[in-house]
BAKOL-694026 format. One record per residue (C-alpha): residue in one letter; y, x, z. Coordinates in steps of 0.05 Angstrom, whole numbers, padded with zeros to 5 digits, always signed. Example, Ala and Ser with C-alpha at 12.3 -4.5 7.8 and 13.67 -1.06 7.14 Angstrom:
2
A-00090+00246+00156S-00021+00273+00143
//
This chain:
1071
M+00244+00735-00643S+00228+00747-00717N+00301+00740-00742K+00329+00792-00695I+00327+00868-00695R+00286+00893-00638V+00308+00955-00601K+00258+00974-00548V+00258+01036-00504L+00191+01047-00473P+00209+01083-00409F+00256+01028-00387A+00206+00974-00408I+00153+01009-00363A+00203+01009-00306A+00216+00936-00317L+00141+00921-00303L+00152+00944-00232A+00221+00910-00227C+00193+00840-00241S+00191+00799-00177S+00196+00728-00154A+00230+00685-00100H+00227+00610-00088A+00264+00567-00136Q+00266+00492-00137N+00198+00458-00137T+00197+00433-00208S+00221+00494-00245S+00224+00570-00251A+00281+00619-00254V+00295+00690-00275T+00345+00739-00250G+00359+00813-00258Q+00408+00868-00275V+00432+00899-00339V+00450+00973-00338D+00469+01025-00390A+00434+01091-00406Q+00465+01124-00346G+00444+01067-00300K+00512+01038-00292P+00520+00961-00290V+00539+00928-00356A+00586+00870-00346G+00598+00816-00396A+00529+00823-00433T+00501+00761-00460V+00430+00743-00438T+00393+00693-00481I+00329+00662-00452V+00286+00623-00500N+00224+00582-00483V+00184+00595-00547P+00141+00533-00549S+00200+00486-00540G+00258+00523-00563T+00294+00509-00499T+00350+00560-00495R+00393+00585-00435V+00451+00633-00446V+00483+00668-00388T+00531+00727-00379T+00526+00786-00332D+00577+00793-00276A+00616+00854-00255K+00553+00886-00225G+00513+00871-00287N+00473+00815-00252Y+00450+00751-00287N+00416+00690-00262A+00383+00630-00298Q+00358+00570-00257G+00320+00507-00276L+00277+00538-00332R+00211+00510-00354V+00148+00534-00319G+00101+00581-00357G+00120+00607-00424P+00122+00650-00463F+00195+00666-00461D+00235+00713-00503I+00295+00746-00468T+00348+00783-00507V+00406+00822-00479K+00469+00836-00523K+00538+00865-00519D+00586+00886-00573G+00583+00960-00586M+00516+00967-00553E+00445+00963-00576T+00405+00899-00565S+00347+00899-00516E+00292+00845-00519K+00230+00830-00480D+00176+00780-00506G+00118+00744-00477I+00150+00732-00408Y+00113+00680-00365L+00150+00648-00308K+00117+00616-00247L+00129+00550-00211A+00180+00551-00153E+00192+00625-00164T+00250+00668-00188S+00224+00727-00227T+00268+00790-00230L+00272+00825-00296D+00321+00883-00307F+00345+00911-00375S+00376+00976-00402I+00418+00973-00464G+00457+01026-00502V+00401+01078-00502Q+00402+01123-00565A+00327+01120-00585K+00286+01108-00646E+00259+01037-00659L+00194+01027-00622G+00144+00970-00632A+00157+00906-00593V+00139+00912-00520T+00105+00850-00496V+00115+00838-00420T+00075+00783-00394A+00070+00755-00322A-00002+00780-00318A+00021+00851-00336M+00077+00847-00285N+00054+00860-00216T+00085+00796-00190L+00053+00807-00120F+00108+00856-00105Q+00170+00813-00103P+00235+00837-00073E+00251+00765-00054S+00180+00746-00033R+00186+00734+00041G+00137+00682+00063L+00062+00664+00052T+00048+00633-00016T-00006+00623-00066N+00008+00605-00139V-00042+00572-00184T-00027+00579-00256Q-00054+00544-00317R-00103+00599-00326E-00136+00588-00257I-00134+00511-00267D-00171+00520-00335T-00222+00574-00309L-00239+00560-00237P-00292+00507-00217A-00265+00437-00200T-00319+00387-00191G-00272+00341-00157R-00218+00346-00212S-00169+00346-00154L-00109+00384-00126Q-00158+00402-00068D-00200+00442-00116Y-00141+00491-00124V-00104+00485-00058R-00166+00515-00026L-00153+00581-00059D-00100+00594-00005P-00137+00633+00049M-00099+00597+00106V-00114+00529+00079N-00181+00490+00093V-00202+00427+00057N-00252+00382+00094A-00308+00339+00068S-00261+00279+00065G-00211+00316+00024G-00162+00328+00080I-00119+00391+00073S-00107+00431+00136A-00060+00491+00135L-00057+00539+00193G-00101+00492+00234Q-00050+00436+00232N-00065+00362+00225S-00081+00345+00151R-00029+00291+00154Y+00026+00342+00166N+00033+00371+00095N+00085+00354+00043I+00057+00345-00028N+00107+00343-00083I+00095+00332-00157D+00158+00346-00200A+00197+00353-00136V+00181+00281-00113P+00138+00269-00049T+00069+00245-00069N+00040+00236+00001D+00005+00177+00030P+00069+00142+00051F+00038+00106+00110G-00019+00146+00135L-00083+00108+00119E-00114+00153+00064A-00163+00209+00086G-00140+00256+00031G-00067+00249+00049M-00046+00222-00019P-00029+00151-00041S-00095+00137-00080L-00168+00127-00074G-00180+00192-00111Q-00121+00231-00142P-00052+00203-00154I-00046+00240-00220S-00095+00269-00270I-00108+00343-00260D-00104+00349-00335T-00030+00334-00331I-00015+00389-00281S+00014+00456-00309E+00019+00497-00244I+00010+00489-00169N+00045+00525-00112V+00020+00526-00040S+00064+00553+00017T+00045+00556+00089N+00107+00597+00107N+00165+00583+00063Y+00230+00598+00096D+00274+00567+00041V+00318+00513+00069T+00297+00462+00018N+00227+00466+00047A+00223+00401+00086R+00182+00350+00122N+00119+00393+00136V+00092+00435+00191G+00030+00451+00153A+00034+00466+00079Q+00086+00454+00025I+00046+00439-00038N+00084+00435-00103A+00057+00417-00172V+00091+00409-00237T+00068+00366-00295K+00061+00389-00368S+00116+00377-00422G+00117+00368-00495T+00136+00425-00542N+00156+00436-00614Q+00082+00431-00634F+00040+00368-00629H-00016+00382-00582G-00066+00343-00539D-00138+00331-00524V-00192+00279-00513Y-00242+00291-00459Y-00301+00259-00424V-00328+00281-00357Y-00402+00262-00340L-00442+00267-00276P-00507+00226-00271K-00548+00220-00208Q-00602+00258-00244W-00557+00319-00240V-00552+00318-00167G-00603+00354-00124N-00650+00326-00074G-00622+00363-00017A-00657+00388+00047S-00691+00319+00054D-00722+00324-00013T-00700+00253-00029P-00665+00229-00093F-00589+00220-00090T-00570+00146-00085G-00495+00149-00075F-00480+00132-00147T-00514+00120-00213K-00464+00159-00251N-00391+00183-00246T-00350+00188-00310T-00277+00203-00330A-00252+00190-00401G-00180+00208-00419F-00131+00239-00467T-00067+00276-00469L-00013+00282-00523G+00052+00319-00527G+00102+00340-00581P+00171+00338-00607I+00214+00275-00618I+00269+00317-00642K+00252+00392-00652D+00284+00439-00602K+00316+00377-00569L+00274+00319-00544F+00200+00321-00527F+00145+00275-00499F+00081+00281-00462V+00035+00223-00446A-00033+00221-00411Y-00085+00169-00392E-00154+00172-00359D-00203+00123-00329Q-00246+00148-00274K-00307+00105-00256S-00365+00109-00207T-00422+00061-00217A-00468+00054-00157P-00532+00016-00141A-00529-00044-00097P-00547-00029-00025D-00623-00029-00016I-00619-00086+00035G-00648-00157+00029I-00684-00213+00061I-00758-00224+00065G-00789-00226-00005S-00729-00191-00038G-00768-00127-00051K-00714-00085-00020G-00728-00024+00021S-00693-00046+00083I-00709-00118+00103V-00671-00167+00145P-00721-00212+00175I-00693-00278+00146T-00731-00321+00098Q-00705-00352+00034A-00715-00422+00066Q-00671-00403+00127L-00617-00372+00081D-00618-00434+00037Q-00611-00480+00097I-00552-00438+00123T-00519-00441+00055Q-00528-00515+00049I-00500-00528+00117A-00440-00483+00104Q-00425-00518+00037G-00428-00584+00074Y-00372-00561+00118G-00333-00537+00058F-00343-00463+00067A-00347-00415+00008T-00414-00379+00009G-00438-00344-00053S-00504-00307-00066S-00539-00262-00019Q-00554-00213-00073L-00511-00153-00057G-00467-00128-00113A-00454-00057-00132P-00401-00019-00095N-00369+00008-00159T-00302+00042-00162D-00250+00047-00219E-00186+00086-00218K-00139+00088-00277R-00082+00139-00284Y-00024+00133-00333L+00034+00186-00344A+00092+00190-00394K+00142+00246-00390F+00205+00260-00431D+00245+00324-00435W+00314+00327-00464N+00352+00392-00479I+00421+00362-00478N+00450+00431-00496N+00437+00502-00474N+00468+00489-00405H+00439+00420-00387R+00369+00393-00387I+00340+00329-00362E+00268+00303-00350F+00241+00232-00339R+00171+00216-00316Y+00134+00151-00303D+00065+00152-00274R+00019+00101-00246T-00050+00102-00212K-00088+00036-00200S-00156+00033-00166N-00206-00016-00144L-00263-00003-00094A-00316-00056-00083V-00335-00059-00010I-00407-00085-00001S-00437-00094+00070G-00503-00105+00100R-00554-00076+00149G-00629-00079+00150G-00674-00085+00211S-00689-00135+00266G-00617-00137+00287G-00588-00132+00216Y-00547-00178+00176V-00538-00206+00105N-00469-00215+00076L-00462-00272+00027A-00414-00258-00031S-00355-00290+00004A-00358-00240+00060N-00349-00180+00013Y-00283-00156-00018S-00251-00105-00061Q-00195-00057-00040L-00136-00051-00088R-00090+00008-00090D-00030+00011-00138F+00017+00072-00138K+00077+00078-00185N+00132+00130-00193Y+00196+00136-00232V+00227+00207-00232I+00289+00238-00262N+00303+00312-00255T+00365+00347-00283Y+00380+00422-00290D+00452+00443-00301D+00489+00507-00312W+00562+00493-00298S+00585+00565-00308D+00555+00636-00306T+00560+00632-00231F+00542+00563-00212S+00482+00518-00228S+00451+00456-00196E+00387+00417-00196T+00383+00342-00183S+00322+00297-00170V+00322+00220-00162S+00259+00178-00156Y+00232+00109-00139G+00160+00096-00121S+00119+00038-00097Y+00050+00037-00063L+00008-00028-00053R-00055-00030-00015A-00088-00099-00006P-00156-00132-00007L-00182-00173-00066L-00225-00229-00037N-00289-00254-00065G-00266-00326-00064P-00212-00364-00028L-00186-00345+00041S-00235-00374+00095P-00255-00368+00167Q-00308-00316+00179V-00374-00348+00201Q-00432-00313+00232V-00497-00349+00241Y-00554-00319+00282V-00624-00341+00264N-00660-00327+00328G-00607-00313+00381T-00554-00261+00385S-00605-00203+00387G-00635-00222+00321P-00614-00222+00248S-00552-00260+00223V-00515-00283+00161Y-00442-00272+00149M-00398-00314+00102G-00325-00325+00092T-00265-00274+00095N-00278-00215+00137Y-00235-00224+00200S-00199-00157+00189Y-00179-00175+00118Q-00154-00248+00128A-00082-00221+00133N-00083-00148+00114S-00035-00115+00065L+00011-00055+00058D+00071-00051+00012T+00115+00011+00012K+00177+00025-00029T+00203+00096-00030W+00269+00124-00055T+00284+00200-00056G+00344+00241-00077F+00357+00315-00079W+00417+00358-00101A+00424+00431-00093G+00479+00477-00118T+00469+00552-00127L+00530+00600-00129F+00518+00671-00152L+00565+00722-00119N+00546+00791-00138D+00493+00811-00085H+00495+00743-00054T+00461+00678-00079V+00487+00619-00039K+00451+00553-00040F+00473+00488-00010G+00457+00415-00016V+00429+00351+00010D+00363+00312+00004F+00346+00242+00023L+00282+00200+00035R+00277+00125+00047N+00213+00088+00059N+00213+00011+00065Y+00149-00013+00097N+00117-00080+00101N+00051-00075+00138L+00013-00139+00154F-00051-00132+00197L-00070-00194+00234Q-00142-00201+00250Y-00173-00271+00254Y-00112-00301+00221A-00157-00352+00189G-00206-00357+00248G-00275-00333+00263Y-00336-00372+00288Q-00403-00347+00316F-00466-00392+00322T-00530-00371+00361S-00576-00412+00316I-00582-00450+00252A-00588-00516+00292N-00523-00501+00329F-00491-00487+00261Q-00515-00554+00236A-00485-00588+00298G-00421-00548+00293N-00434-00522+00362Y-00404-00451+00361S-00413-00401+00418S-00350-00362+00403Y-00285-00378+00367Q-00222-00334+00357L-00157-00347+00323R-00095-00304+00320Q-00029-00332+00297P+00043-00309+00294S+00078-00336+00357S+00136-00360+00314G+00092-00394+00263N+00122-00345+00209L+00069-00295+00184A+00126-00245+00169D+00138-00241+00242A+00067-00211+00254S+00085-00158+00200A+00113-00091+00213I+00176-00093+00168W+00219-00033+00177S+00247+00026+00143Y+00254+00101+00154D+00309+00144+00125N+00315+00220+00129W+00376+00258+00110G+00371+00331+00101F+00431+00379+00095F+00421+00452+00081A+00456+00519+00065Q+00430+00589+00058D+00448+00657+00030V+00402+00706-00003W+00432+00777+00006Q+00406+00838-00033I+00431+00888+00018N+00407+00946-00022D+00349+00965-00070A+00299+00963-00013L+00321+00903+00031N+00329+00829+00014L+00351+00782+00068Q+00352+00704+00068Y+00382+00665+00124G+00401+00592+00126L+00405+00527+00167R+00374+00460+00154W+00392+00396+00190D+00347+00335+00187V+00372+00270+00210P+00321+00213+00213R+00343+00141+00218V+00305+00078+00236P+00356+00021+00232T+00307-00032+00256A+00275-00035+00324P+00209-00068+00347A+00215-00134+00382Y+00237-00124+00456N+00186-00145+00508A+00224-00157+00573F+00162-00169+00615F+00134-00103+00593T+00198-00067+00615Q+00199-00102+00682T+00127-00080+00693F+00127-00009+00669G+00201+00009+00671L+00204+00032+00600R+00232-00002+00537N+00181-00016+00484N+00230-00018+00426S+00250+00056+00422T+00251+00092+00355I+00267+00161+00330N+00333+00136+00301G+00386+00193+00303H+00339+00242+00335S+00360+00300+00291V+00334+00372+00288L+00371+00436+00271E+00327+00486+00237P+00354+00558+00229R+00310+00604+00188L+00311+00678+00172S+00266+00718+00126F+00267+00786+00093N+00230+00833+00043Y+00231+00908+00050T+00206+00951-00008F+00183+01020+00010D+00201+01082-00030T+00128+01102-00044A+00089+01125-00104R+00051+01058-00105P+00085+00992-00093T+00087+00975-00020Q+00127+00920+00014L+00137+00888+00082R+00155+00815+00085G+00165+00763+00139G+00206+00709+00169I+00221+00662+00227G+00247+00592+00229L+00242+00519+00255F+00208+00466+00213M+00211+00390+00226G+00152+00352+00199A+00139+00278+00194T+00088+00237+00231P+00047+00185+00190A+00091+00125+00186V+00032+00083+00216W+00042+00117+00284Q+00115+00094+00285S+00094+00027+00257N+00045+00012+00313P+00103-00010+00362F+00125-00059+00312T+00057-00091+00306N+00032-00085+00378N+00091-00108+00422G+00053-00158+00463I+00093-00219+00443N+00091-00228+00367V+00020-00257+00364T-00014-00315+00402T-00090-00310+00410Y-00134-00371+00417T-00204-00366+00442A-00258-00414+00459Y-00333-00415+00472N-00352-00484+00453P-00322-00542+00413A-00308-00583+00475T-00251-00535+00494G-00238-00505+00425G-00238-00564+00380P-00284-00579+00320L-00308-00529+00267S-00261-00528+00208S-00264-00492+00142N-00189-00500+00127P-00158-00431+00139Y-00089-00458+00147N-00107-00515+00197Q-00153-00482+00249P-00158-00514+00318K-00110-00487+00369P-00139-00499+00437A-00099-00493+00502T-00092-00419+00512N-00080-00370+00568Q-00049-00312+00530P-00098-00255+00537K-00078-00186+00560Q-00020-00154+00523T-00032-00094+00479V+00031-00052+00474D+00046+00010+00436L+00112+00048+00445L+00149+00112+00430S+00183+00153+00482S+00261+00142+00479N+00265+00216+00466F+00210+00222+00416Q+00220+00272+00360Q+00184+00285+00296P+00134+00342+00301T+00172+00407+00302V+00146+00477+00303L+00171+00547+00305K+00137+00589+00250T+00137+00663+00239S+00099+00709+00195L+00093+00784+00177A+00057+00812+00117L+00044+00881+00086D+00022+00892+00013H+00001+00957-00019E-00024+00972-00088L-00087+01013-00086P-00101+01069-00136W-00163+01035-00165W-00164+00982-00221G-00099+00950-00203M-00124+00924-00136V-00075+00903-00080A-00089+00901-00007S-00053+00853+00038A-00051+00839+00110E-00018+00774+00134I-00006+00741+00203S+00024+00672+00217Y+00042+00647+00284V+00059+00573+00297K+00085+00546+00364D+00095+00475+00377Q+00164+00452+00399D+00153+00378+00393A+00080+00358+00382I+00051+00290+00390Y+00022+00269+00459Y-00011+00203+00469Q-00021+00171+00539N-00050+00106+00563L-00001+00081+00616N-00049+00026+00639L-00104+00066+00669G-00079+00053+00740A-00084+00100+00798P-00150+00138+00805T-00197+00111+00858T-00225+00180+00872M-00230+00249+00844G-00290+00285+00818P-00313+00352+00848D-00282+00386+00786G-00214+00350+00798R-00231+00296+00746P-00194+00229+00761I-00242+00172+00767F-00219+00100+00752Y-00282+00061+00771K-00283+00011+00827L-00313+00039+00890N-00370+00004+00927G-00364-00012+01000N-00409+00047+01018G-00364+00095+00979T-00408+00103+00918I-00380+00089+00849C-00395+00025+00811T-00409+00051+00742T-00417-00015+00704S-00367-00031+00651S-00338-00088+00690C-00318-00037+00744S-00277+00006+00700L-00200+00010+00704A-00204-00016+00775N-00127-00008+00786A-00102-00024+00717N-00051-00080+00710P-00091-00142+00692K-00037-00171+00650F-00043-00114+00599S-00098-00081+00562S-00082-00013+00531V-00008+00011+00535M-00005+00070+00487Y+00054+00114+00496L+00072+00167+00445D+00112+00223+00472N+00123+00298+00455T+00095+00361+00485T+00108+00435+00476Q+00035+00452+00487G-00003+00477+00426S+00000+00536+00378A-00036+00571+00324T-00046+00643+00300Y-00078+00657+00233T-00093+00727+00207T-00115+00743+00135L-00139+00809+00103R-00142+00803+00030L-00162+00847-00030Q-00144+00822-00099H-00138+00839-00173P-00091+00790-00208G-00121+00806-00277D-00090+00792-00343G-00087+00734-00392D-00153+00750-00426G-00191+00790-00374F-00215+00792-00304G-00180+00769-00241W-00207+00758-00171S-00189+00752-00096L-00229+00760-00033A-00200+00743+00036W-00221+00742+00108T-00183+00696+00153H-00188+00690+00227G-00155+00628+00258R-00141+00598+00326A-00104+00533+00335S-00094+00486+00394S-00063+00418+00406V-00060+00363+00460S-00070+00302+00413P-00107+00314+00348G-00078+00252+00315S-00141+00236+00278S-00131+00163+00269S-00081+00112+00244V-00088+00071+00306A-00052+00090+00371Y-00109+00072+00418S-00158+00110+00374N-00113+00172+00375W-00117+00171+00450R-00190+00154+00459Y-00215+00203+00406S-00186+00262+00444P-00243+00286+00490S-00213+00308+00556V-00223+00316+00630N-00158+00280+00649P-00148+00226+00594N-00074+00232+00601G-00070+00306+00613D-00019+00349+00576V-00070+00402+00561A-00079+00439+00493Y-00149+00450+00469N-00178+00477+00404T-00158+00431+00348N-00206+00389+00306F-00179+00425+00244N-00190+00497+00266V-00234+00541+00223R-00243+00604+00264N-00270+00650+00211R-00271+00644+00137L-00289+00688+00080G-00261+00658+00015G-00250+00682-00055Y-00250+00667-00127L-00266+00701-00193A-00237+00685-00261W-00261+00718-00325S-00250+00700-00399H-00261+00735-00464K-00259+00718-00538F-00326+00742-00566Y-00316+00706-00632R-00249+00697-00666D-00201+00657-00622Y-00257+00618-00584R-00253+00634-00510T-00314+00641-00463S-00296+00632-00390F-00330+00639-00325G-00302+00621-00256A-00329+00622-00186Y-00305+00599-00117L-00336+00623-00052N-00326+00596+00017V-00364+00621+00077A-00338+00591+00141S-00354+00581+00214G-00377+00511+00229T-00335+00452+00249P-00316+00453+00323Y-00345+00402+00367S-00343+00381+00442W-00398+00372+00493V-00388+00304+00527Y-00422+00254+00572G-00462+00203+00535N-00427+00145+00572D-00362+00130+00607A-00357+00183+00660N-00288+00169+00689G-00281+00094+00684D-00227+00091+00633A-00268+00043+00590V-00283+00093+00537Y-00350+00124+00519Y-00364+00193+00492N-00295+00224+00505D-00307+00254+00574L-00316+00330+00571V-00378+00350+00610Y-00380+00391+00675V-00431+00448+00664P-00472+00459+00727T-00486+00532+00749G-00560+00513+00763P-00604+00474+00807G-00567+00446+00867D-00498+00443+00834V-00509+00372+00812E-00555+00317+00831F-00601+00274+00788T-00622+00202+00787S-00689+00189+00822N-00727+00180+00758T-00713+00251+00733S-00775+00297+00737A-00771+00367+00760Q-00794+00390+00693L-00739+00353+00660Q-00686+00381+00705Q-00711+00454+00694Q-00711+00443+00619F-00640+00416+00624F-00617+00482+00660N-00657+00524+00611Y-00623+00491+00553I-00554+00504+00583K-00571+00578+00589S-00592+00580+00517Q-00528+00552+00490P-00467+00599+00489G-00419+00541+00485L-00447+00515+00551S-00470+00576+00591K-00403+00612+00589Y-00370+00551+00621A-00422+00544+00679G-00386+00516+00740H-00330+00489+00699D-00314+00434+00649V-00324+00451+00577P-00261+00453+00535R-00251+00406+00476N-00280+00436+00412G-00310+00494+00452S-00372+00498+00408S-00381+00503+00334L-00434+00475+00285P-00472+00527+00241W-00436+00566+00189T-00427+00535+00121H-00437+00571+00054Q-00411+00543-00011L-00409+00574-00080D-00383+00534-00140L-00385+00557-00212R-00354+00540-00278I-00377+00561-00347S-00337+00539-00408Q-00342+00554-00482E-00292+00537-00538I-00323+00521-00605P-00294+00508-00674G-00262+00439-00686L-00263+00395-00746F-00196+00419-00772D-00154+00481-00773G-00124+00495-00706N-00170+00447-00670K-00222+00469-00617G-00278+00437-00582E-00299+00456-00510V-00358+00449-00467V-00349+00457-00392L-00402+00459-00337D-00381+00454-00263V-00436+00470-00215Y-00422+00448-00145N-00459+00480-00086F-00498+00530-00131L-00530+00560-00068N-00566+00495-00054M-00593+00497-00125L-00626+00562-00109D-00654+00538-00042K-00648+00469-00014N-00637+00495+00056W-00574+00531+00034G-00506+00504+00022Q-00510+00448+00077L-00454+00416+00115P-00477+00403+00187A-00444+00343+00224L-00449+00301+00288G-00427+00236+00255Y-00357+00212+00254D-00297+00252+00277P-00282+00277+00328Q-00347+00315+00330T-00379+00307+00399R-00448+00320+00426N-00478+00287+00488L-00510+00329+00542A-00522+00281+00600N-00501+00214+00626F-00456+00204+00685A-00488+00165+00743G-00438+00171+00799I-00418+00219+00854D-00459+00226+00917P-00409+00209+00973A-00449+00251+01023T-00448+00317+00982G-00389+00305+00934K-00434+00326+00876Y-00441+00294+00808I-00503+00253+00794Y-00532+00262+00724D-00578+00214+00688L-00623+00248+00637S-00668+00188+00620R-00636+00180+00550Y-00648+00254+00535A-00724+00254+00544D-00770+00252+00485A-00836+00216+00481N-00869+00272+00520G-00817+00273+00574N-00783+00337+00549Y-00709+00347+00549A-00681+00334+00478P-00605+00330+00473Q-00571+00302+00413T-00578+00345+00349F-00535+00350+00288G-00550+00324+00220L-00522+00337+00150L-00464+00306+00115D-00491+00267+00055G-00428+00226+00046V-00365+00215+00087G-00370+00156+00133S-00387+00095+00092N-00371+00133+00027T-00442+00154+00009S-00420+00168-00063K-00394+00238-00048V-00439+00296-00062L-00439+00343-00003S-00502+00376+00022R-00533+00378-00046W-00520+00411-00112S-00491+00378-00173V-00477+00395-00247Q-00418+00362-00280M-00406+00367-00355T-00339+00359-00390V-00334+00353-00467R-00264+00364-00493Y-00233+00364-00562K-00165+00399-00567F-00117+00392-00623
//
């Protein structure tokens, strides 16, 4: 600091470079600790340590204890900081340019009282300090600083763009984040210490928004931990992801930016066809921060509007000029519209609108330095999005949606956050966080609520026209309110740092999902529509008449109590040990179904209320006394996660008694056609089969045992560091879905597979759909039972070489990771029945762990960040991200229902050893049979399982190769101190070089399955399977099994650039 005399001693400053280390602090701040000694190396008690954040003037003053130790918690993230040490009668020591990282405690030691001449100021920055060697670093963590955020490619402008830098984390095409092969729903994402996860479990990216819940331009730093043994680490079994937002300083600063990606800047891909997913993607925004009262009160505000404009679907009726034609004439469409309007139905145009998206993000943050010992932050943010959903399908069996059948999807997420940081004395500090958030997801209808009407033109096999409100969105909304609280106290006792506290989470849910609430009609011809003669009618109404009774209205609380001690046993060994106790509460139970309990002997209204989990944790760091820094770090502990709330909500919705279903197949029994959504006919009804979802009475939140071990060593070349890391995860309480209404098997297959088909009189199997579930209870459809299992584990190993670089130079990392993860139920859906059916298996209720859907067996990943000022203060930067990975795992299955459980494409196939091991239908030629066996021999994922059933996800799609680039250049601004910047983000650069590179193979929707043959029964004479290959023969009669394609969009979201290259430009003005 310019007004102080600087006394620097070079040898001790150099030693301090190696002494700087870090440990986990609270998720929104940084911390610094260390020891002050005299010239003889003896502790200096009572020295005053002043820590100043230079940009904001935020000051913290602490005093060393009897052992010369000092600690300062709750500091701002980043820097630079000036740290000064004084004591009467001794010379002053100061270090400038210190940068502190998010969620880490940096260790910086000082020596005072040395008699030496004045030296120039020694600047010690975080880049110069080898922060990889941390006496209190025990787990597996990746920290992404502002430098990486600014330099590395980020075509998605998302957290995922930076989370992927962790070698044990994989980000899939939908944006799902999987750590250590765990379910992408099992992470905990915090922004400023507040959970920012999808609170219910419906969003593919795991966050409460269509895109990102907060602008990446407001993020200061990101921390990713897959093995963090601190007791404050809660509610995750995958990754703990923490981000902290920017704050105002004593200088006014901000920027205005515009991001532009037109379809012309997207490659044609392997198909050599122009991209049609969008016309252009744009983002316009600004940030502004500065002082309200210098050194005291600061503000930071931000706004951005992200838009995607897209062409209307290329689908239309005859004469529309569209590329995909629905064979309906304009006259027929006019006739249908006229009839509908005569009945009072809303119709609208047949011209399909554009499926545009718009997402606006707002943020305001205030920081108040109350005094040197107390600081408070307040943040408000909101993200509001609108996605137009436009539907249609061309072809002879296609359909046209009139405007009234389309809708938009609204998402609205708000957060109010208060964080406080308090030093009550030199030995005791605390941090507090309180927040309130809301998340609304609901459809915006194109017109008034109306029954859905489908009119076929030429019978049910021909084209049709839809109008009215889509049956799934007639009563469909989600409203979630979230409260959180956190308090942690830290007590500094010489070599011990004791932390204790409590955290709290409450989610209030109101989820309404009632299909056909306003009714649905189907007509087989225009004439029948004219006459009101429907062929199918369905209405579902709350049994009580109150719509709220059809909603899942419940709440989930989680209390967490924790305590731990960090013990610096000696200069080499640092030990952390602690205990966390999570206590979930669900005060409301689902409605009780007595008939179900009488039938199955289980209560359907169980919850996880009071099912607490004790989580002991232990971790260590050992620093070797070697010429170059070397450390061993590791830990072990229990971690309780949190299932998506929708899984616990399913029993509230599907209890078998809260909804009455009315069905009819003609007006004589159903009543007349009505356009009034609130007065639909209610024919006499025989309540259909009950659908019941339930939890085991002992169900626990997912809980795992995690352990890790890592070795780091600094190499003698160019500051490189080599690391070897291994993490092992063992399921203690994993999810396990079963369908309790399969009934007893009627027979067993030759491989021990249970068969649920009805048997014919001659002992053969009846394989028609009407013969499935022969012994199931006819009063019920599916009965989905969510229980726990101990089956499942994961082992991930990483070998990494890295050079952290410095603030104006060259940094890189290259890591190879090998992973293996298994689970019983992947949990890939929000619907209980889908979670069961989309788990390919031999025994559909078997408690067997297979490879997970999320496992990436081998991955080579790395990044490079380089920057230099060629001209004055204008920076040129280059960043690259590389990901080479083994392909997505997939399962070989039968192409039909092979066991009679009424589900197609989920039965793992039996691989015959060769001719004679299985039989074939009579229409299968000898040539086709031989080609079938030859194909099996050619496929490692099949041949090695000859004579057995293939395991789930036993094969993998081809490897993927992705290289993203960023080039940025600062240029002079219009005024002094201002700068312009031009940034180019190149996604999938390899595909730009060659259209056959950079591709993402896929087999359709998850889970990835591939059909080998169809099941045609079991020969009762030989006991052998009978295979049908008729669907697998090409036009020449040759065997041609299902092949994979390329991802050129995710599901119905074709606006995402995947197996193509793209160039995105950002223009920014900084002031």
